[in-house]
N, C-alpha and C positions, 0 to 999 in steps of 0.2 A: 504494500500500500504506500502511495506517495502522499505527502502532506502539502502539496503545492497549492498556492492560492490560485483559484480558478478565474477570478475576474472581480470586477466591482459590482456589488449588489445594489448599493444605493450611494447617492451623492447628495450632499446638503448645501444649500445656499440660504442666505438670511435676508429677510425683508421685513421692515416695520409695518408696511401696509399690505396685509394678506389679501384684501379685496382686489387691489391692483395686481398683485401677483397671480391670484386665481384667474382674473380676466386675461392676463397676458399669457400665462402658460396653458391654461385650459381653453380660452377663447381664441387668441391669435395663433398660438403654436399648435393647438389642437391636441394637447396631451390629455389623456383620460384621467380624471380626478379619481383617486382611490378613497380619500377621506379628508375631512377637515375637522379640526378640534378648535372651535371658537376662534380666539385671536392668538392661539399658540402655534398652530402649524396647518399646512395643507400639503398633501402628498399626491404625486402624479405617477402613473405608469409611463415609462419611457423605454420602449423596446423591451428587452428582457430584464431591465433594471427599474429602479425607482428613483425619482427626483423628489427630495424632501425640501420643502421651503419652510423655514422656521422663523418666527418672530424672535429676534435676539433678546428682547426685553423679557420674554416669557421663559426662554430656555435656560436662563441663568437662575431661575427660581427653583430651589430643590423640590422634588416631587413629594406629595403628601404620603404618609405612611402606607396607605392602602393602594397606592399606584404602582405601576411598573418601576423598578429601581434603576431607571436610566440616569446616568450621571448628568449633572448640569453641564452645559456646553454653550458655545456661541462664538461669534466672530465679529470683529469690527472692520469696517471698510469693505469695499467690493470684493467678491469672490469671483471664481471663474468655473465655467463648465463648458464642455465641448460636446455637441450632439453629432452623432454619426449620421451622415447624409450622403446618399449616392451622388456622384459628380453631376449627372444630368439634372438632378433636382435642385442644385444650388441656385440656378437662375430663377427658378420658381420662388425660392425663399427670398432672394434679393428683391424681387418685384413685390411679393406679398408684404415684406417688412417695410419697404419704402412707401407702398400705398397706405400703410397704417401709420406713417409718420415716424418710423423708426430709422435712425441714421445708420448706415453701414459704415463703420469706422475703418475697416480694411477689407479688401477683397484681393487676394493674391495667390500665386502658386508657390509652394515650397520648393527647395532644390530638388526634391525627389519627384516633383510634378503634381503632387496632391494640392488641391485647392481648398482654401479656408475663407470664410467670411466671419467678421466680428461685428457685434452690436451689443447693446445694453438693454437690460430689463428695467422696469420702472424703479427698482431699488438701486440701480447703478451697477449691478453685477455684470461682469464681462462675459458675454456668451459667444460661442463659436459654433459654426456648423462646418464640418470638414469631412472630406472623403476619408474612409477608413484606411486607404493606402498611405495616409500621412504617417501611420505607425506600422506599416507593412502588414495590415490586417486585410484579409480578403473580404 
């Protein structure tokens, strides 16, 4: 038996305004919402993984005794996440984001030929859509 890490199961970003985050990730990007807990978090299905959006003011509060024993956590400043997108679909996303008033901060090809686009969510997190070949993934 090997004990290799198989991949990333979930990725977390932080946003104070969960309503704006829910509209952006669920509405504009079309991710399927899994759950929302009041003003603490909203979770989305993202391919085989999960994107967690936490309100940093809520995740620094220790959980009550009867809750799951998840350690307090949080981040300050913008984070980063990269979404896996097939190369031919990147033009669709550029157009859709620009039509929604989202600025594309960068659109370029890496030395290995993979293309990436960068933009920001309403909380200021840096988001990227890139071809999987960026990391030699088929």
